[in-house]
N, C-alpha and C positions, 0 to 999 in steps of 0.2 A: 504494500498500499502506502504510492508516494501520496505528502502533502504538497497540495496545488497552487492553494489559494484561501487566504485568513481573514475572513469579517466579524467587526465586532461595533455591538450596538447597545447602549441605555436607555431603557425603553422610557416612557412616561406609565409611571404608576398611577394609579387611577386610587386604590387600597391607600388609607390615610398611615404614612410612613410616620414617627418620630424620631427624636432623636437624631444622632449621624444618619439615618438610614435615608432620609430623603436625598442627598446626593451623593451618599456614599453607596446603595444601594445594589440589589445582583445584578453586573451585564447577563448580554446573552452574544456568548461567540458562535461561529459558524466556521467548519472550518471542509473546503473541496479536496477530491481525492482524483486522481486521475483514474477513476470512474463514475462516469459522470453524472451518476443518476446514485451515487453513496456520497453522502453528507454527513459530517460530525457537528453534534450541539453538544456543547457547555456552558456552566455556571459559575459564577464567582463573584464575591464582592467589589465593593470597591469603584463602582461606577465609573464616570468618565477619565477618572484619576488610574483605576484598573485599565482604560483602555487605553491610555496614552504608552503605559508601561508594554503592554502588550506591542503597541503598533511601535512604539521607539525604540524597542531595544528586544522585545522575543521574537519580532516577528522574523529576526535573519536569521536565528536559529532552527528556524522551523520552516520555512518554506522550502521545497522540494526534498524534504527526509523523508526518509526512508522505512517506515515500519513494517518490519519482518513478522514481528512478534512481542508479546508482552513484555519481554525482557529490552527489547527497544524502547518501548515506552517510558520504561524505569530510568534508561539512561538518558533519558531525552530530560527526563525531570530531575535526576544530579546535575545535567547540566545547565539549565536553564536555574535551579536552585543556587549552583555555585557562581553562576554567570552575575546572576544579581543582590551577590553575597553585599557589595557596596552599599546601597542602598534600600536594602530587603531583612532578609533572617526572619519575616514577620509580617504583619499588616497586610496594607493593600497588595505590597509583591505577593505574596501566597496569594494574596483573592485572585489575582490577574492567574495566577500558575494554576490553581485549582480550576478556572474555566479551560483553558488549555489541556491540560491532563483530560478533564472529564470527555472536552469533545475526542477526542483525540482513542478513549476508547468505547465512544460510543460510535462514531468511524469504523474504529478496526473490527468490532462485534459486528457490524453490518456487512462490512466489508468481505469479513470472513463465513457468514451466515452461523456464527457461533453466540449464545446471549450469553453476556455479560458473567451470570452464576457460575456457567460453564468456563469460561475462562479462568476465574478464581478458583475453582474446586473441580476434580477431576471425581469427586465420589457421586454418587447416581442417587443419591438422598440431597433436596433440596427443600430447603422451608418454605411450601404453596402458603402456611397459616400463620400470619405475622401479629402475635400478641404489639396492640397498641396502648399508647395513652395521649390525652389531649393535655397541650400548654396553654393557659389561658385560663381567666376566672369565670370565665361564663356556663360554669357546671352545668345551668338544667342546656342552657344546645348540646354540650356534647351529651349527654345522656341522655338528651330523645335521641341520636344517633347509635346510638347501643353501647358505647362507648363505656368501661368501668373504671380504668386509672384513671388520675390527675394529677397533673402540676398545677400548683397555684403560685401566683406571683403576691411576695410577702416582702417587698425590696423597703427596706428601714428607713425613718424619718428620724431615727436618734431615741425616740421614746420609750424603752426596752421594757417598763412596765404594761403598759400601756398595750404595746402591738402583741406584746405573749400574751395578753388577758384576749385580741382579738384574735388570735389567731387559735387558740384552744376552741372561741366562739363558733369562728369560722367552720374548720375542720368540723366540731358538734353536730354544728346545722348540717353541710354535708352529707356526714353519716346516718343523720336522721332522715332526712328526705329523700337517699338515694340508698342502692344497696352498691355500694363501692367497694373494688376490692384493693388497692395501692391508691394513697395519695404521694405528694412529693412538695418540695416547695422548692422556690426559684430564688433567692435572696438579690440577684444582680449585683453581687461584691459590694452588698450596704454595710454584710455583717461585720464587723472586728473579733477576734480571736474570742475574747471576753465573754462576747456578748454570744458568741455562739455556743462556748460550755455554757451560760447561762439560760438559752433556751433551750438545750439536748438535755436539762435536767426539768426544765419545765413541761416540756412538750414530750418527754418519756414514755406519758399514757399511752398516748394516742395512736400507734404504731404506723409512725411515719417509714416511707422505704427510704426515701434518702432525703438531704437537704442538699441543694446544688448552688453554686458558683458565693460562697458565703466570702468572700475577698480576692482582690485582685489578683492577676496570676503572679505577679512579682512576688507578692507580699506571701503567697501560700510556695513559693519555692523556695525562697531564702529564708523560712523559718522551719525548726524541725515539725515532724507532724500531729497532729490534733486527736487521730482517728483512735486511739488509745485515753483519750480522755470525755468522753461520749459516751460512754454506754455500748448501746444498742443502735443509736442514730448513726448512719452512713453516711460518709460526705461523696458527692458527684463534681464534676468539673473537669474543665478542658477546651470547652469549646471556644475561650479567645487563646487557645496556645497553640500558634499556627504554625510555628517552628514542630517538628516531629522532636528535635534534639531535646524540647524541653520536658517530653517523653521518659526520656534516661533518666531524670533529675529525681521526676515524679514516680521512678519506679524505685529508683533509691531509696528515696528518703518516706517510699509510704504518703502519699500527698492525698488520692484519695482512695475511698474503697472504690469507687464505679468514674472508668473513664468517658470524655464526650467530645471526641474531635469531630469539627465540623468539616463535611467530604467537602464542601464548596468555598471553604473559608483554608483549609490548610494545605492544600496541595493536591487535592483530587487520589483518585483509587491509589498510585501509589507514593502518597506519602502517607493513606491509611496502611496500606501492606508495611511500609516501615513503623509504623507506631502498632501494629500486631506484634510484628516482631520481637519491640521492645517488650511489651507486654509480658511476652513468653506465659500467657497462660495466665498469671498472676492475678491480674482485677480483673472485673468484667468492662467490657468495651459496649457501651450505648451510643450508638451514633447520635449526635446534636441533629434532632430534624431529618431523621432517619427515616420516617414514613415518606419523604418526596423520594419521584422516582430515583435522585443519583445515590441514595443512600439502601432501595430496596435492593439491589443484587446483592449486595454485600451480605444484607442480613440473608436473604435467599441461598446464598452460600454457605452459609453456617457458619462463617469466617469468624464473626460476633453476634453479641449475643439479639437473640432474638425479643427483640421489643422495639418500636418504633412509634418515635415522637412525631404526631400531627399538631402541627402550630395552628389553635385558632380556627379548628376545622369546620366549613359552615355547609358544609353533603360530605354524604357518602359517598361521593366520588373525587372528594377532593380535589376542585375547580380550582387551576391557577391563573391569576390574572393574562400571562402571555404566553400559555402553554398549553398544550392541548395531551391529555394527561389520559395513556392508554394503557396505563401497567394494572391499574386496578380491576377486578370480578367484583367485586363487594365487601362492605364491612359489616359482619354479624356479630353482634354480643363481643363486638371487642375486636374481633378476629379480623385482619385484613387478610382476601384472595387475593393472589394475583394471577394475571392471566401469563401466555406464554410472550415472550419479545424480544426483541432483538434492541442492541445498544440499553438506553435507559426509556425504552417507549414512549418517549414525548418529541413535539415538534412544534416551534414557536409557530403563533397565531401570524395568519397573510398579513403581510405591510410590513412586518419588521426590518427584511431583507428584500433588495429588488428583486425578486422572484419572477 
């Protein structure tokens, strides 16, 4: 397979985007191959800045590149990671690299008529029934879709006593009104280490599955592990650690019980494979936004844990504003059933490129 052309766009999103997202959200990348009807599509964060990196630097290493096997895809990832070290090693550079890597995997799967799950695992067994959880606080809506597991946003404003009572009341109300199986908490880097210890004691009777992103990635990596001080509470994190090398530190220092790399931010499948190798089956790996098409083949292949995050789902079809999603058969009782598909099973909606 030869890569003959690259196109990247930053679409206009109608859905409300907050904080850093309006100008730095997901780009869409299209690569052309020497088979005129075979294209590869990928996505990654970073907005127009990400496109500048692709067009201003990465493109030179990709055009006319021959990809004969998945090892070639990994070698290209290594090359781009190395070449971007002066300005990269994380952040938008890795977001841009994610879009490239995913587009190449998508094209390679279609080009060779082999599903990505088969490229990742030679086993005849693949997960077709995938466990799910919904992220967001609209539990009533998610429950109406048949979902049973929920991750709640509990970002702190610093009033620890008040917030602990609010969380206890919120979880109590959810358990009273809905037949839930698992509840998780997402702190969005707003809890201190002392607050986490305090909350672990206050919330110990609520059977919380995990607490996520208690503090910034750097603070977690430079300090000692908290895991032995939190009782039965598990810590999850890693979605903001785009550099796979940081996961080596996580492993050495037992930072998290559960690793959560984001495939569209950390460098795509090639980076995820490095993270899996670093993990060595010591900790759970539950992909951030794993229920999106770019995470599903990895879960199907059985090389990460069978749990797919659905971010604020509106319907059981998991519609996307910019994509036609052909990966999902249905969601029943919180179980996502996949179709058979090549690549990532998605195509951008018409009008984004000059079709």
